[in-house]
C-alpha positions as CSV (number, residue, x, y, z in Angstrom):
1,M,21.0,-8.4,12.3
2,N,20.9,-6.0,9.6
3,I,18.4,-3.1,10.3
4,M,18.1,0.2,8.7
5,E,16.5,2.8,10.7
6,I,14.8,6.1,9.5
7,R,13.3,8.9,11.5
8,W,10.8,11.6,10.0
9,H,10.6,15.0,11.0
10,G,7.5,17.0,9.9
11,R,4.3,18.8,10.8
12,G,0.7,17.8,11.2
13,G,-0.8,17.7,8.0
14,Q,2.2,17.5,5.7
15,G,2.2,13.5,5.3
16,A,5.1,12.5,7.1
17,K,3.4,9.7,8.8
18,T,1.8,8.6,5.5
19,A,5.2,8.6,3.8
20,S,6.5,6.5,6.6
21,L,3.8,4.2,5.9
22,L,4.1,3.9,2.2
23,L,8.0,3.2,2.6
24,A,7.0,0.4,5.0
25,D,4.7,-1.0,2.7
26,A,7.1,-0.7,-0.2
27,A,9.9,-2.4,1.7
28,F,7.4,-5.0,2.9
29,M,6.5,-5.6,-1.0
30,A,10.3,-6.2,-1.7
31,G,10.3,-8.8,1.0
32,K,11.7,-7.1,4.1
33,F,10.5,-7.0,7.6
34,V,9.2,-3.6,8.5
35,Q,8.0,-1.4,11.2
36,S,6.2,2.2,11.0
37,F,5.0,4.3,13.8
38,P,4.3,7.8,14.6
39,E,5.0,9.9,17.7
40,Y,2.9,12.7,18.5
41,G,3.1,16.0,20.3
42,P,0.0,18.3,20.8
43,E,-2.1,16.5,18.2
44,R,-3.1,19.7,15.7
45,S,-2.2,20.5,12.3
46,G,1.2,22.2,12.1
47,A,2.8,20.9,15.4
48,P,5.9,18.9,15.2
49,I,5.5,15.1,14.6
50,T,8.0,12.3,14.5
51,A,7.3,9.0,12.7
52,Y,9.9,6.0,12.4
53,N,10.8,3.4,9.9
54,R,12.6,0.0,10.6
55,I,13.6,-2.2,7.6
56,S,15.2,-5.3,8.1
57,D,16.1,-8.7,6.4
58,E,15.1,-10.6,9.4
59,R,12.4,-10.4,11.8
60,C,13.0,-7.4,14.2
61,T,11.9,-7.7,17.9
62,I,12.7,-4.1,18.8
63,H,10.1,-2.3,19.7
64,S,10.8,1.2,20.8
65,N,11.6,4.7,19.4
66,I,14.6,5.2,17.3
67,Y,17.4,7.1,18.9
68,E,20.2,6.4,16.6
69,P,18.9,6.5,13.0
70,D,20.7,5.7,10.0
71,Y,18.7,8.5,7.9
72,V,16.7,11.4,8.9
73,V,14.1,13.2,6.6
74,V,13.1,16.7,7.3
75,V,9.6,17.2,5.6
76,D,9.6,21.0,6.8
77,E,12.8,22.8,6.7
78,T,11.5,25.1,9.6
79,L,12.1,22.4,11.9
80,L,15.7,22.9,11.7
81,E,15.5,26.2,14.0
82,S,13.5,24.4,16.7
83,V,14.2,20.8,16.6
84,D,17.4,18.7,16.9
85,V,16.7,16.6,13.9
86,T,20.3,15.3,13.7
87,A,20.3,14.1,17.6
88,G,21.6,10.6,17.6
89,L,21.8,10.3,13.6
90,K,24.7,8.1,12.5
91,E,27.5,10.0,10.7
92,E,27.6,7.2,8.2
93,G,24.2,7.6,7.5
94,G,22.6,11.0,6.2
95,I,20.0,13.4,6.5
96,V,17.7,14.8,3.5
97,I,15.9,18.0,3.8
98,N,12.8,19.3,1.6
99,S,14.5,22.9,0.7
100,A,15.5,24.9,-2.4
101,K,18.5,25.5,-0.5
102,S,21.6,23.7,-1.0
103,A,23.1,21.7,1.8
104,A,26.2,24.0,2.3
105,E,23.5,26.7,3.3
106,L,21.5,24.2,5.8
107,R,24.5,22.9,7.3
108,P,25.0,25.4,9.9
109,L,21.6,24.6,11.3
110,L,22.6,20.6,11.9
111,H,24.2,21.2,15.2
112,G,27.6,20.3,13.9
113,Y,26.5,17.2,12.0
114,Q,29.2,15.8,9.9
115,G,27.6,13.0,7.9
116,K,25.9,13.7,4.4
117,V,23.4,16.4,4.0
118,Y,20.7,16.0,0.9
119,T,18.4,18.2,-0.5
120,V,15.2,18.1,-2.6
121,D,12.6,20.8,-3.3
122,A,9.9,18.8,-2.5
123,G,7.6,21.7,-2.6
124,T,8.5,22.8,-6.1
125,I,8.3,19.1,-7.3
126,S,4.6,18.6,-5.7
127,R,3.1,22.0,-7.2
128,K,4.5,21.0,-10.6
129,H,3.0,17.6,-10.5
130,L,0.3,17.7,-8.4
131,G,-0.7,21.2,-8.3
132,D,-0.4,21.8,-4.7
133,Y,1.9,21.5,-1.8
134,F,2.0,17.7,-0.9
135,P,5.9,17.4,0.2
136,N,5.5,13.7,1.6
137,T,5.5,12.3,-1.9
138,P,8.8,13.8,-3.0
139,M,10.3,13.1,0.2
140,L,9.3,9.3,0.2
141,A,11.1,9.2,-3.1
142,A,14.4,11.0,-2.0
143,I,14.8,8.7,1.0
144,V,14.5,5.7,-1.2
145,A,17.1,7.4,-3.8
146,I,19.5,7.9,-1.0
147,S,19.3,5.1,1.6
148,G,18.6,2.0,-0.9
149,C,16.5,0.7,1.4
150,V,14.3,-0.3,-1.5
151,E,15.4,-0.7,-5.2
152,Q,13.9,2.0,-7.4
153,Q,12.5,0.3,-10.1
154,A,10.6,-2.0,-7.7
155,F,9.5,0.9,-5.8
156,M,8.0,2.7,-8.7
157,K,6.0,-0.3,-9.5
158,D,4.9,-0.9,-6.2
159,M,4.1,3.0,-5.7
160,E,2.0,2.6,-9.0
161,E,0.2,-0.6,-7.9
162,A,-0.7,1.2,-4.4
163,Y,-1.8,4.7,-6.1
164,T,-4.1,2.8,-8.6
165,H,-5.5,1.0,-5.7
166,K,-5.8,4.1,-3.4
167,F,-6.9,6.4,-6.2
168,A,-9.3,4.2,-7.9
169,N,-11.9,6.9,-8.1
170,K,-9.6,9.4,-9.1
171,P,-7.2,8.1,-11.7
172,Q,-6.2,11.3,-13.0
173,V,-3.9,11.6,-9.9
174,I,-1.9,8.5,-10.4
175,K,0.3,10.0,-13.2
176,G,1.0,13.4,-11.2
177,N,2.1,11.3,-8.0
178,L,4.3,9.0,-10.4
179,D,5.9,11.8,-12.0
180,C,6.4,13.5,-8.6
181,L,8.0,10.6,-7.4
182,A,10.6,10.1,-10.4
183,E,11.5,13.6,-10.5
184,A,12.2,13.6,-6.8
185,M,14.6,10.5,-7.2
186,Q,16.4,12.2,-10.0
187,S,16.5,15.8,-8.1
188,V,17.8,14.9,-4.5
189,R,21.3,16.4,-4.3
190,E,24.2,16.0,-1.7
């Protein structure tokens, strides 16, 4: 069975759980079998949280946390100093970190991880298109771009439909969210 496993690291209130759910929705719309679930510590804003995705071409009967992910998404780079975000991360996969720094600058914080390291400045992108700090939207696009878990054009089409439904009473935010996704897909760098 071909299963892609993704682990998200963020802080409460940054949208890692929401991004994980949106990725699951997009993969489901692409005909995949999906799982998306969070794991919380102290349930308060700013506390570290972990969320997970499993994406497969066949029904997946595994129902546990993900201990050896193919990819890791780090929504808040300050977690690099307090959480071993690379624990179990497969070297043939990769990690994408929300940071204005380069991968080379961040690699010393990754506990000797030798796989691919990607960065995207999700804060700047979200402020530009959404007017505030919403790092989950660009990080969602970044993981789609580097993992190939969903075809990019289909992802953008599905996200447009999802945002049109979700923001039916606030149509002015739809374009900003779509622009945010598009720029993040183009901006993620190794």
